[in-house]
LUMMARNU-168889 format. One line per field, with one value per residue (C-alpha): x, z, y. Coordinates in Angstrom, 2 decimals. Last residue first. Layout:
residues N
xx <- [X / ...] .
zz <- [Z / ...] .
yy <- [Y / ...] .
***
This chain:
residues 532
xx <- [107.19 / 108.01 / 111.68 / 112.71 / 114.78 / 112.57 / 109.26 / 110.47 / 111.89 / 108.60 / 106.74 / 109.00 / 108.24 / 104.48 / 104.59 / 106.61 / 103.89 / 101.30 / 98.47 / 99.44 / 96.96 / 97.66 / 96.08 / 93.77 / 90.97 / 88.71 / 91.66 / 92.16 / 88.55 / 88.44 / 91.35 / 89.76 / 86.44 / 88.18 / 90.19 / 87.28 / 87.56 / 86.31 / 88.66 / 87.00 / 87.99 / 91.59 / 94.45 / 97.60 / 96.62 / 99.21 / 100.08 / 101.54 / 101.11 / 102.36 / 102.78 / 103.07 / 103.70 / 101.90 / 102.32 / 98.56 / 98.47 / 101.12 / 99.21 / 95.92 / 97.51 / 98.90 / 95.58 / 93.73 / 96.34 / 95.81 / 92.07 / 92.74 / 95.08 / 92.31 / 89.82 / 92.32 / 92.96 / 89.26 / 88.73 / 92.35 / 94.16 / 93.82 / 92.00 / 92.61 / 93.93 / 97.40 / 97.69 / 101.21 / 102.59 / 104.86 / 105.10 / 106.68 / 107.68 / 109.03 / 111.40 / 108.58 / 107.58 / 103.98 / 102.61 / 105.00 / 103.18 / 100.00 / 101.85 / 103.51 / 100.18 / 98.73 / 101.52 / 101.24 / 97.43 / 97.45 / 95.88 / 96.02 / 98.46 / 100.23 / 101.04 / 99.07 / 101.08 / 102.85 / 106.19 / 105.25 / 107.73 / 110.96 / 109.61 / 109.63 / 106.15 / 106.74 / 109.12 / 110.38 / 111.45 / 114.00 / 115.27 / 117.35 / 116.87 / 116.78 / 116.15 / 117.14 / 115.01 / 114.25 / 118.01 / 119.33 / 120.59 / 122.16 / 125.79 / 124.81 / 123.27 / 119.97 / 118.01 / 115.35 / 115.63 / 115.79 / 117.96 / 117.71 / 120.44 / 118.58 / 120.48 / 117.74 / 119.00 / 118.39 / 114.85 / 113.93 / 115.66 / 114.08 / 110.63 / 111.17 / 112.31 / 109.20 / 106.94 / 108.77 / 108.24 / 104.54 / 103.05 / 105.04 / 105.78 / 107.79 / 109.57 / 110.93 / 112.65 / 112.81 / 116.26 / 115.31 / 111.54 / 109.91 / 110.18 / 108.91 / 105.20 / 104.38 / 100.62 / 100.35 / 98.23 / 101.27 / 103.42 / 100.87 / 100.69 / 104.49 / 104.68 / 102.10 / 104.05 / 107.28 / 105.66 / 104.11 / 107.55 / 109.00 / 106.23 / 108.00 / 111.72 / 111.92 / 108.60 / 106.22 / 105.26 / 103.82 / 101.09 / 100.93 / 98.95 / 96.12 / 95.60 / 97.01 / 96.07 / 97.94 / 95.08 / 96.45 / 95.75 / 96.42 / 98.92 / 100.22 / 103.64 / 102.06 / 100.36 / 103.68 / 105.58 / 102.97 / 103.06 / 106.86 / 107.03 / 104.69 / 106.99 / 109.92 / 113.17 / 112.37 / 114.10 / 113.40 / 112.50 / 111.00 / 113.43 / 116.24 / 117.62 / 116.39 / 117.40 / 115.67 / 117.63 / 117.51 / 116.82 / 114.06 / 114.46 / 111.84 / 111.94 / 109.46 / 108.85 / 107.51 / 107.31 / 110.14 / 109.93 / 113.73 / 114.28 / 112.50 / 114.66 / 117.80 / 116.67 / 116.11 / 119.54 / 121.12 / 119.31 / 120.69 / 124.26 / 123.58 / 122.03 / 118.69 / 117.64 / 113.98 / 111.92 / 109.53 / 109.29 / 106.69 / 105.51 / 103.43 / 100.97 / 99.67 / 96.47 / 98.28 / 100.38 / 103.65 / 105.75 / 103.74 / 104.83 / 108.44 / 108.48 / 107.03 / 109.76 / 112.38 / 110.98 / 110.63 / 114.32 / 115.70 / 119.08 / 118.08 / 121.59 / 122.44 / 119.21 / 116.47 / 114.03 / 114.65 / 111.55 / 108.99 / 107.89 / 104.58 / 102.86 / 100.46 / 98.42 / 96.50 / 96.23 / 94.40 / 94.99 / 92.92 / 95.48 / 93.84 / 94.14 / 97.84 / 98.25 / 96.73 / 98.90 / 102.08 / 101.37 / 100.20 / 103.08 / 105.56 / 103.56 / 104.35 / 107.89 / 109.59 / 107.29 / 106.24 / 103.59 / 101.44 / 99.78 / 97.08 / 93.90 / 91.57 / 90.35 / 92.10 / 90.99 / 93.97 / 96.26 / 97.31 / 96.78 / 95.34 / 93.02 / 91.53 / 91.36 / 93.12 / 95.87 / 96.49 / 99.28 / 100.58 / 101.91 / 104.94 / 107.25 / 108.36 / 107.35 / 105.35 / 106.03 / 104.17 / 103.88 / 105.33 / 106.33 / 110.07 / 109.55 / 107.84 / 110.63 / 113.29 / 111.28 / 110.92 / 114.61 / 115.73 / 113.38 / 114.48 / 118.13 / 117.28 / 115.74 / 112.10 / 111.60 / 108.68 / 105.21 / 102.93 / 103.77 / 101.57 / 101.71 / 100.44 / 98.93 / 99.78 / 99.50 / 103.29 / 103.38 / 101.03 / 103.17 / 106.30 / 104.58 / 103.56 / 107.10 / 108.63 / 106.25 / 106.85 / 109.94 / 108.66 / 105.52 / 102.34 / 100.77 / 100.18 / 97.96 / 97.41 / 96.42 / 94.54 / 91.25 / 88.67 / 88.50 / 86.80 / 86.04 / 88.08 / 90.98 / 90.77 / 90.51 / 93.63 / 95.51 / 94.68 / 92.50 / 89.58 / 87.58 / 84.26 / 82.12 / 84.45 / 83.18 / 79.61 / 80.03 / 79.96 / 83.04 / 83.06 / 86.82 / 87.66 / 85.57 / 88.31 / 91.03 / 88.67 / 86.73 / 89.97 / 91.33 / 88.16 / 88.64 / 92.32 / 91.48 / 88.76 / 91.14 / 93.79 / 91.21 / 90.13 / 93.74 / 94.18 / 95.91 / 96.79 / 99.94 / 99.36 / 101.78 / 100.49 / 103.05 / 101.87 / 104.41 / 104.91 / 108.09 / 109.62 / 110.38 / 112.64 / 111.35 / 107.92 / 108.95 / 111.86 / 109.45 / 109.63 / 109.52 / 107.87 / 109.60 / 109.43 / 112.91 / 111.56 / 108.79 / 111.29 / 113.44 / 110.44 / 109.11 / 112.61 / 113.16 / 109.85 / 107.25 / 104.09 / 102.15 / 99.51 / 100.57 / 98.34 / 99.22 / 97.62 / 94.52 / 92.19 / 89.20 / 89.40 / 90.41 / 93.89 / 92.33 / 90.93 / 94.30 / 96.04 / 93.37 / 93.99 / 97.70 / 96.93 / 94.97 / 97.82 / 100.28 / 98.31 / 97.81 / 99.89 / 99.37 / 102.33 / 103.28 / 101.18 / 103.43 / 102.38 / 103.83 / 102.34 / 102.77 / 101.01] .
zz <- [15.73 / 17.93 / 18.84 / 15.90 / 17.80 / 17.17 / 17.72 / 20.77 / 22.33 / 21.68 / 23.46 / 26.48 / 26.50 / 26.25 / 29.00 / 31.26 / 31.00 / 31.95 / 30.43 / 26.87 / 24.63 / 20.92 / 19.28 / 16.44 / 16.75 / 18.91 / 21.10 / 22.27 / 23.28 / 24.78 / 27.11 / 28.38 / 29.05 / 30.93 / 33.13 / 34.13 / 33.62 / 37.15 / 38.59 / 40.01 / 37.10 / 37.85 / 36.46 / 34.36 / 30.76 / 28.41 / 24.86 / 21.68 / 18.28 / 15.39 / 11.91 / 8.61 / 5.59 / 2.27 / 2.30 / 2.57 / 5.31 / 7.36 / 7.22 / 8.13 / 11.05 / 12.50 / 12.19 / 13.80 / 16.58 / 17.36 / 17.72 / 19.95 / 22.14 / 22.64 / 23.63 / 25.81 / 27.85 / 28.78 / 31.88 / 32.02 / 35.24 / 38.73 / 40.06 / 38.02 / 34.52 / 33.03 / 29.35 / 28.25 / 24.74 / 22.47 / 18.69 / 16.53 / 12.85 / 12.51 / 9.61 / 7.27 / 9.65 / 9.05 / 11.63 / 14.18 / 13.74 / 15.17 / 18.22 / 18.67 / 18.59 / 21.09 / 23.63 / 23.61 / 23.55 / 26.82 / 29.12 / 32.80 / 32.45 / 29.82 / 32.49 / 31.65 / 29.98 / 31.42 / 31.02 / 30.37 / 27.80 / 29.39 / 32.82 / 31.81 / 31.73 / 28.11 / 29.18 / 25.72 / 24.33 / 21.50 / 18.90 / 16.35 / 14.55 / 17.59 / 17.02 / 20.47 / 22.19 / 25.20 / 25.72 / 25.36 / 27.76 / 26.29 / 27.06 / 30.58 / 31.45 / 33.30 / 30.44 / 31.44 / 28.35 / 26.33 / 24.02 / 22.90 / 21.28 / 21.88 / 23.84 / 26.01 / 28.98 / 26.98 / 25.99 / 29.56 / 31.03 / 28.59 / 29.33 / 33.07 / 32.57 / 30.56 / 33.17 / 35.88 / 34.02 / 33.40 / 30.41 / 27.94 / 24.23 / 22.74 / 19.43 / 18.01 / 14.65 / 11.64 / 10.26 / 9.35 / 9.27 / 12.58 / 13.50 / 12.84 / 12.08 / 12.35 / 12.29 / 15.63 / 16.95 / 16.46 / 18.59 / 21.39 / 21.27 / 21.26 / 24.35 / 26.01 / 25.09 / 26.43 / 29.75 / 29.97 / 29.54 / 32.33 / 34.77 / 37.92 / 37.05 / 37.36 / 38.25 / 35.39 / 34.16 / 30.78 / 31.79 / 35.32 / 34.24 / 33.00 / 29.26 / 28.97 / 32.03 / 35.28 / 37.81 / 40.97 / 44.50 / 47.11 / 49.74 / 50.52 / 49.23 / 45.84 / 45.77 / 46.60 / 43.92 / 41.29 / 42.07 / 42.08 / 38.78 / 37.28 / 38.45 / 36.77 / 37.58 / 41.12 / 44.51 / 47.14 / 50.80 / 52.98 / 52.64 / 52.11 / 49.48 / 46.40 / 43.36 / 40.31 / 38.71 / 39.19 / 36.60 / 38.64 / 42.28 / 43.22 / 46.66 / 47.83 / 51.46 / 53.66 / 57.25 / 59.76 / 60.29 / 60.77 / 57.27 / 55.74 / 57.70 / 56.59 / 52.96 / 53.32 / 54.90 / 52.00 / 49.48 / 51.31 / 50.83 / 47.13 / 46.46 / 44.88 / 41.27 / 40.97 / 43.85 / 44.96 / 48.39 / 48.86 / 52.22 / 52.85 / 55.67 / 56.43 / 58.49 / 61.81 / 61.09 / 63.02 / 59.96 / 57.93 / 60.25 / 60.29 / 56.48 / 56.38 / 58.71 / 56.52 / 53.38 / 55.22 / 56.12 / 52.97 / 53.42 / 52.58 / 51.38 / 49.73 / 47.74 / 48.70 / 49.68 / 46.62 / 44.66 / 47.34 / 50.06 / 48.91 / 51.27 / 49.82 / 52.61 / 53.08 / 49.39 / 47.92 / 46.02 / 43.26 / 40.46 / 39.04 / 42.43 / 42.67 / 39.10 / 40.07 / 43.18 / 41.22 / 38.31 / 40.54 / 43.02 / 40.14 / 38.63 / 41.77 / 42.54 / 45.94 / 47.16 / 50.31 / 49.57 / 51.87 / 50.87 / 53.13 / 51.43 / 50.60 / 47.03 / 44.72 / 43.33 / 41.56 / 42.34 / 41.18 / 44.27 / 47.30 / 47.23 / 50.66 / 51.48 / 54.83 / 53.08 / 49.33 / 48.10 / 44.94 / 44.07 / 46.30 / 45.17 / 48.72 / 49.88 / 52.26 / 55.85 / 57.85 / 61.58 / 64.72 / 66.19 / 66.03 / 62.55 / 61.45 / 62.86 / 61.08 / 57.86 / 58.02 / 58.78 / 55.95 / 53.45 / 54.54 / 53.92 / 50.57 / 49.52 / 48.43 / 44.74 / 44.64 / 46.11 / 46.52 / 50.22 / 51.81 / 55.52 / 58.60 / 61.03 / 64.70 / 64.65 / 64.70 / 61.56 / 59.82 / 60.79 / 59.48 / 56.18 / 55.77 / 56.46 / 54.12 / 51.31 / 51.39 / 49.16 / 47.16 / 46.09 / 47.54 / 47.23 / 50.64 / 51.44 / 55.19 / 57.08 / 60.35 / 59.67 / 62.42 / 63.32 / 59.97 / 59.27 / 62.32 / 61.01 / 57.65 / 59.26 / 61.34 / 58.27 / 56.41 / 53.59 / 54.09 / 50.92 / 51.86 / 48.73 / 47.00 / 48.83 / 48.35 / 44.63 / 42.37 / 40.37 / 37.42 / 36.89 / 39.46 / 39.57 / 40.17 / 38.02 / 35.36 / 34.97 / 34.93 / 32.16 / 30.11 / 30.04 / 29.12 / 26.37 / 24.94 / 24.91 / 23.06 / 20.54 / 19.89 / 19.56 / 16.81 / 16.10 / 19.73 / 21.46 / 25.20 / 28.11 / 31.63 / 34.41 / 38.03 / 40.67 / 43.71 / 42.20 / 42.14 / 39.14 / 38.89 / 36.61 / 35.49 / 34.51 / 32.35 / 29.99 / 29.43 / 25.79 / 24.59 / 21.72 / 22.77 / 24.28 / 26.50 / 27.61 / 28.41 / 30.52 / 32.44 / 33.34 / 34.34 / 36.57 / 38.41 / 37.81 / 38.18 / 35.14 / 32.62 / 29.10 / 26.12 / 22.51 / 19.11 / 20.39 / 17.62 / 18.71 / 22.34 / 23.12 / 24.08 / 27.03 / 28.50 / 28.30 / 30.03 / 32.74 / 33.31 / 33.71 / 36.14 / 38.45 / 38.33 / 39.28 / 42.32 / 42.24 / 43.54 / 42.83 / 44.37 / 41.24 / 38.08 / 35.06 / 31.44 / 28.31 / 24.94 / 21.57 / 18.44] .
yy <- [29.47 / 32.44 / 32.49 / 34.70 / 37.24 / 40.28 / 38.53 / 36.61 / 39.77 / 41.53 / 38.72 / 39.28 / 43.01 / 42.49 / 39.87 / 42.18 / 44.83 / 42.25 / 40.19 / 41.15 / 42.95 / 42.58 / 45.64 / 44.66 / 47.22 / 45.04 / 44.02 / 47.59 / 48.22 / 44.71 / 45.43 / 48.64 / 46.90 / 44.09 / 46.47 / 48.69 / 52.49 / 53.24 / 50.58 / 47.47 / 45.20 / 46.04 / 48.11 / 48.17 / 47.44 / 45.94 / 46.84 / 45.37 / 46.99 / 44.88 / 46.36 / 44.47 / 46.68 / 47.04 / 50.82 / 51.38 / 48.75 / 50.55 / 53.82 / 52.15 / 50.28 / 53.51 / 55.37 / 52.46 / 52.33 / 56.01 / 55.48 / 52.45 / 54.52 / 57.11 / 54.44 / 52.58 / 55.73 / 56.09 / 58.25 / 59.38 / 58.44 / 59.94 / 56.88 / 53.76 / 53.08 / 52.73 / 51.79 / 50.92 / 50.99 / 48.95 / 49.34 / 46.64 / 46.87 / 50.41 / 51.18 / 52.25 / 55.08 / 56.18 / 53.74 / 55.22 / 58.53 / 57.00 / 55.69 / 59.08 / 60.92 / 58.44 / 58.86 / 62.66 / 62.38 / 60.42 / 63.06 / 62.08 / 59.18 / 61.28 / 63.92 / 67.04 / 69.79 / 72.82 / 71.04 / 67.41 / 66.10 / 67.34 / 66.42 / 62.73 / 61.21 / 60.22 / 57.45 / 56.48 / 53.12 / 52.91 / 50.43 / 52.33 / 55.66 / 57.97 / 61.67 / 62.92 / 65.57 / 63.35 / 62.80 / 59.27 / 56.62 / 53.49 / 54.40 / 55.52 / 52.17 / 51.87 / 53.37 / 55.91 / 58.18 / 54.98 / 52.92 / 49.28 / 47.20 / 43.93 / 41.28 / 39.79 / 41.80 / 44.98 / 43.99 / 43.08 / 46.12 / 48.57 / 47.14 / 47.50 / 51.09 / 51.89 / 50.32 / 52.27 / 55.53 / 54.93 / 56.80 / 54.72 / 54.91 / 52.05 / 51.66 / 48.40 / 48.65 / 46.37 / 45.57 / 42.01 / 41.58 / 40.55 / 36.90 / 33.40 / 33.30 / 36.96 / 37.45 / 39.24 / 36.38 / 34.12 / 36.43 / 36.39 / 32.60 / 32.32 / 34.52 / 32.28 / 29.15 / 30.63 / 31.55 / 28.09 / 26.56 / 28.68 / 27.79 / 26.65 / 26.78 / 30.56 / 32.20 / 32.78 / 36.20 / 35.27 / 32.86 / 34.23 / 37.28 / 35.04 / 34.71 / 31.22 / 29.15 / 28.67 / 28.51 / 30.05 / 28.81 / 31.47 / 30.38 / 33.87 / 32.77 / 32.05 / 35.46 / 37.11 / 35.19 / 36.00 / 39.72 / 39.80 / 37.92 / 40.53 / 43.33 / 41.62 / 39.79 / 38.72 / 38.70 / 36.06 / 35.59 / 32.88 / 29.96 / 32.46 / 34.84 / 32.98 / 34.99 / 36.44 / 39.26 / 43.01 / 45.70 / 47.31 / 46.22 / 43.67 / 42.11 / 39.46 / 38.57 / 35.78 / 37.07 / 36.76 / 40.54 / 40.65 / 39.24 / 42.22 / 44.67 / 42.81 / 43.02 / 46.77 / 47.26 / 45.34 / 47.54 / 50.58 / 49.35 / 48.65 / 52.12 / 51.32 / 50.53 / 51.51 / 50.26 / 47.53 / 45.89 / 43.17 / 41.81 / 38.68 / 37.90 / 41.40 / 41.61 / 41.12 / 44.25 / 44.16 / 43.22 / 45.69 / 48.51 / 47.28 / 47.19 / 50.72 / 51.96 / 50.26 / 51.88 / 55.20 / 55.37 / 53.73 / 55.42 / 58.98 / 59.85 / 56.54 / 56.57 / 54.13 / 56.89 / 59.02 / 57.96 / 58.77 / 56.32 / 54.88 / 52.46 / 49.90 / 48.30 / 45.04 / 44.24 / 41.27 / 38.06 / 36.44 / 36.64 / 39.77 / 41.49 / 40.60 / 41.87 / 45.22 / 45.54 / 44.78 / 47.13 / 49.98 / 49.69 / 49.81 / 52.67 / 54.69 / 53.54 / 53.82 / 51.06 / 49.25 / 46.65 / 44.51 / 41.25 / 39.78 / 40.86 / 43.70 / 43.86 / 46.31 / 49.67 / 51.18 / 54.08 / 57.54 / 59.66 / 57.88 / 54.86 / 54.17 / 50.44 / 50.79 / 52.74 / 52.43 / 54.69 / 56.37 / 59.84 / 60.35 / 63.16 / 63.91 / 61.40 / 59.26 / 60.29 / 57.66 / 58.26 / 56.66 / 60.02 / 59.29 / 57.81 / 61.01 / 63.18 / 61.12 / 61.22 / 64.99 / 65.56 / 63.26 / 64.90 / 68.36 / 67.47 / 65.90 / 69.19 / 69.34 / 70.06 / 67.61 / 67.93 / 64.87 / 64.60 / 61.93 / 62.66 / 60.80 / 63.27 / 63.78 / 67.57 / 67.73 / 65.61 / 68.05 / 71.04 / 69.30 / 68.52 / 72.16 / 73.36 / 70.80 / 71.76 / 75.51 / 75.70 / 72.74 / 74.56 / 72.98 / 69.52 / 67.94 / 64.96 / 65.07 / 61.94 / 61.31 / 63.07 / 62.44 / 66.14 / 66.87 / 70.55 / 71.64 / 69.57 / 71.33 / 74.75 / 74.08 / 72.85 / 76.03 / 77.34 / 74.99 / 74.33 / 72.75 / 72.50 / 70.05 / 66.99 / 68.13 / 67.79 / 70.82 / 69.92 / 72.32 / 72.31 / 74.95 / 78.12 / 80.66 / 79.13 / 77.77 / 81.00 / 82.99 / 80.77 / 81.16 / 84.92 / 84.61 / 82.09 / 84.34 / 87.30 / 85.29 / 84.03 / 87.62 / 88.74 / 86.15 / 82.82 / 82.21 / 80.90 / 81.19 / 81.03 / 81.73 / 81.31 / 81.47 / 82.45 / 80.16 / 78.66 / 82.17 / 84.36 / 87.38 / 88.82 / 90.04 / 93.55 / 92.33 / 90.59 / 86.85 / 85.76 / 82.54 / 80.77 / 77.11 / 77.33 / 80.14 / 77.76 / 75.01 / 77.31 / 78.66 / 75.23 / 74.05 / 77.08 / 76.65 / 79.33 / 77.27 / 76.18 / 77.21 / 76.27 / 76.88 / 76.08 / 76.60 / 78.36 / 79.56 / 77.53 / 76.46 / 72.84 / 74.07 / 75.89 / 72.67 / 70.88 / 73.77 / 73.66 / 69.94 / 70.60 / 73.42 / 71.09 / 68.55 / 71.32 / 72.51 / 76.26 / 79.17 / 82.85 / 84.66 / 86.63 / 86.49 / 85.97 / 86.42 / 84.83 / 85.73 / 84.08 / 85.28] .
***
């Protein structure tokens, strides 16, 4: 039985609700449980799933709580409702001192800790701009996790923040590292002289983690929100962040990372970097490597950006197979080593020349930027690859499409996560698809990412390894060869530990590449017969 209930004006943070949905689905007799806010897209997707909204509960507002439960019996339904109230009123069992103080307003929060100088805001979009404005006017930097904020409000907030000399990170900003403090979904990196400004959360994570692995460190990592480099917003916070890092005595090299920007805004960003007179690296997803000046260059991949920044910082790198540099080499400096490392990965996979003719590549990603980078590498190498984040309209597919060719999926897309935890929080969506790929006789290569750090699942490699075992077993029973390639975005200082996560995957036969780009490049070699 399916039941959809609405409780008006009962707002909760979306990440909190995703975790609750996951907890409810663990209960016996519960087929599906979705607890989410009443946004139009959430409601539309639930109705598509067979839930009916009664006339009494309409109309809905984003601050209304939606409870959708599919239970086998009335008893199971009642148990789920009872457990839901426990979770909503008692949280997730966190009894730490940090959670004991729960101020209900900005004034109360500042009274609790007058030293606070940043507000992290996650409220419905219709209220988010107001709350951010209040925080700015109290002299606080803002990290705005909320989305559904209008472009007009974003521009006004960023203009006011710049006027006040404050950061306005977001809307829809989920990653930052400020003065060593890890905010949102981010990794624990050593302090150092490389500063990052990014309109891409997993882009910042991949670059900062690889910098740490290469021996470098992060001064600051400033998130801007995904729309910052659009024509409308004009790179306001990106350019402000560049100026801030340019004046920071602890920042020696600056990196800018973003999904494909508006060309005129990209030019403004490059001009702002040049004005700092500091060495700089620019990585726009889908871009090509190019030397812009003696101090500045663009790169082809996230890994290339990390290597270039560490090189510019004067940090000595040991180019040995197995390090991130081995398959993310800069043009003309380590190209041969990159090829050798890709060949080594391909050889480990047990394919001497290439994947079987007609075999498919499928990829399942938790990180949207990592998926888009993979699509770009495979596409630029000549593979007919499709994706829901493809950079070309003719290669872009809907999340509900039944694709029979090469395809990589961003499973963090809203269409996959309505009322469900993001796959970085709960990776079962990725894992189920990896396991199912093993049952498909047309699939030869499976790609996946594994993102660790604060905010991420406590052991994503463990669940991916279980899925890989199921996939390998299916392929073996059919007498087929199956390669599963993955990379781990993170550091040895993250709670999950980079080396431990890699070993978990390697122990079950997953080929673990040293970077996301490395996995994609090795896949190209496998599919085009370059490995020998």
